[in-house]
C-alpha positions in Angstrom: 66.1 94.4 108.3 64.5 97.7 107.7 66.6 100.0 109.9 69.5 101.4 107.7 71.6 102.2 110.8 71.4 98.5 111.9 72.3 97.4 108.4 75.2 99.8 108.2 76.5 98.6 111.6 76.3 95.0 110.5 78.2 95.7 107.3 80.9 98.1 108.5 80.9 98.0 112.3 80.0 94.4 113.3 80.8 93.4 116.9 80.6 89.6 116.2 81.7 88.0 112.9 81.2 84.3 112.1 83.5 82.8 109.5 81.7 79.7 108.1 84.3 77.3 106.6 87.3 79.0 108.2 90.6 77.2 107.8 93.7 76.9 110.0 95.9 76.3 106.9 97.4 79.7 106.2 98.1 78.7 102.6 94.3 78.6 101.9 92.2 81.5 100.8 89.6 80.6 103.5 92.2 81.4 106.3 92.6 85.0 105.0 89.5 86.7 106.5 90.4 85.6 110.1 94.1 86.6 109.6 93.3 89.9 108.0 90.7 90.8 110.7 93.4 90.3 113.4 96.2 91.9 111.4 94.3 95.1 110.8 93.0 95.6 114.3 89.5 94.3 114.5 88.3 94.7 118.1 85.2 92.5 118.0 84.7 88.7 118.4 85.8 86.3 115.6 83.7 83.1 115.5 85.2 80.5 113.1 82.9 77.7 112.1 84.3 74.4 111.1 82.8 71.1 112.3 86.2 69.3 112.3 88.0 71.8 114.5 87.7 73.1 118.1 90.2 75.9 117.6 91.4 77.9 114.6 94.3 80.3 114.6 93.9 80.9 118.3 90.1 81.4 118.3 87.5 78.9 119.6 85.9 77.1 116.6 82.2 76.0 116.5 80.6 73.1 114.6 77.8 75.3 113.2 76.2 78.7 113.7 73.6 77.2 116.1 76.5 76.3 118.5 77.3 80.0 118.9 75.4 81.8 121.7 74.3 85.4 121.3 73.8 87.6 118.3 75.9 87.3 115.1 76.1 90.6 113.2 77.8 89.4 110.0 78.6 85.9 108.7 81.2 85.4 105.9 80.4 82.1 104.2 83.6 80.6 102.8 82.0 77.4 101.4 81.2 76.5 97.8 78.0 75.7 95.9 75.4 73.8 97.9 77.4 74.2 101.1 77.1 77.9 100.8 73.3 77.7 100.2 72.9 75.5 103.3 75.0 77.9 105.3 73.0 80.9 104.2 69.8 79.1 105.2 71.2 78.3 108.6 72.2 82.0 109.1 68.8 83.2 108.0 67.0 80.9 110.5 69.6 81.8 113.2 68.8 85.5 112.8 72.2 86.6 111.5 71.8 90.2 110.3 74.1 90.1 107.2 75.9 87.3 105.3 78.5 87.5 102.6 79.4 84.7 100.2 82.9 84.3 98.9 82.4 81.6 96.3 81.4 82.1 92.6 79.9 79.4 90.5 76.3 80.6 90.7 74.5 82.4 87.9 77.9 83.0 86.3 78.3 79.2 85.8 75.4 78.1 83.7 72.0 76.5 84.6 73.1 74.5 87.6 74.7 77.6 89.2 71.7 79.7 88.3 69.5 77.3 90.2 71.7 77.6 93.3 71.5 81.3 93.0 67.7 81.1 92.9 67.9 79.2 96.2 69.9 82.0 97.7 67.3 84.6 96.6 64.5 82.5 98.0 66.3 82.2 101.4 66.8 86.0 101.5 63.1 86.5 100.7 61.9 84.0 103.3 64.2 84.9 106.2 64.9 88.6 105.6 68.7 88.2 105.9 70.7 90.7 103.9 73.2 89.1 101.5 76.4 90.5 100.0 77.3 88.2 97.1 77.7 85.6 95.9 81.3 86.0 94.6 82.1 88.7 97.1 85.7 89.4 98.0 84.4 91.0 101.2 83.8 94.3 103.0 86.5 96.5 104.6 86.3 99.5 106.8 89.3 101.4 108.3 87.3 103.3 111.0 86.6 101.2 113.0 89.0 98.7 111.6 87.3 95.7 110.0 89.1 93.9 107.1 86.5 91.2 106.4 88.0 90.1 103.1 89.8 87.2 101.3 91.6 89.6 98.9 95.3 88.8 99.1 96.2 92.5 98.7 95.1 93.0 102.3 98.2 91.2 103.5 99.8 94.6 103.4 101.3 95.7 106.8 99.0 98.7 107.3 95.9 100.0 105.7 95.7 103.8 105.1 92.9 105.6 106.6 91.1 108.6 105.0 87.9 109.9 103.6 87.7 108.0 100.3 85.4 105.1 99.8 85.3 102.5 96.9 82.7 100.1 95.8 83.9 97.9 93.0 82.5 95.0 91.0 86.1 93.9 90.6 88.1 92.6 93.5 91.2 92.7 91.3 90.8 96.5 90.9 90.6 97.1 94.6 93.7 94.9 95.1 95.6 96.8 92.3 94.7 100.1 94.0 96.2 98.9 97.2 99.4 97.3 95.7 100.2 99.3 92.6 98.8 102.8 93.0 101.0 105.9 93.3 99.5 108.6 95.5 100.4 112.2 94.6 99.1 115.6 95.6 98.6 118.5 93.2 97.9 122.1 94.2 95.7 124.2 91.9 94.7 127.8 92.8 95.7 127.1 96.4 93.6 124.0 96.8 95.1 120.5 97.2 93.8 117.5 95.2 94.7 113.9 96.1 95.4 111.8 93.0 95.7 108.1 92.5 97.7 107.1 89.4 97.9 103.5 88.5 99.6 102.6 85.2 97.4 104.2 82.5 94.5 104.7 84.9 94.0 108.1 86.5 91.2 108.5 89.0 90.0 112.1 88.7 86.6 113.6 87.8 87.5 115.8 84.8 84.0 117.1 84.6 84.1 118.8 88.0 87.8 119.5 88.0 88.8 123.2 88.4 90.2 125.1 85.5 93.8 124.2 84.8 93.8 120.9 86.8 93.6 118.6 83.8 96.4 120.4 82.0 98.6 120.3 85.0 97.9 116.6 85.4 98.9 116.0 81.8 102.1 118.0 82.3 102.9 116.1 85.5 102.4 112.7 83.9 104.3 113.7 80.7 107.3 114.8 82.8 107.2 111.6 84.8 107.1 109.5 81.6 110.1 111.4 80.2 112.1 110.9 83.4 111.4 107.1 83.2 112.1 106.7 79.5 
């Protein structure tokens, strides 16, 4: 896929999403992407794939990606190991634009896992499918709404919209920002700055901050600590 606009749309604005290995058991991680997509207002088609089911959480289920008619913009593969490799190969042959893989256990898990990851790379080269992962907690957009993720933090009632974006190697960090962060606003020289304070972590670019901002931040945090302690 050489067109960046097509890739962007498949990643953040997909119209049809296949969930390969989807589960109807709401206690399982593999049920989360389908539930979160619905919960946070996804307007497109959700296509759960599970050979043992004809329906999952209210959506028609398919035995494999080849049983789905029409284009598939994004496939989230919720299978492990060899099953994930086989699913990626099927997606590549099927012409799926982008696939994400939830499972770990590839190059991070020794020689056997590294061999499986080599298989993933080979499939990408041979078919041209774009791959997010393995070990990807998912992709989320708030405009248009598309919470394609297995991260439990997205069980929140409502996602905030705004102009901030975050790319993280750590799904835990993203979850912490959603569940533990305190949002505050500070005004310096008439301009407002949105701050995210999370425990000892403060997200602000001190190199580009205007004069006086860092000092005011320190004073604000110090006063907050004194009130608490």
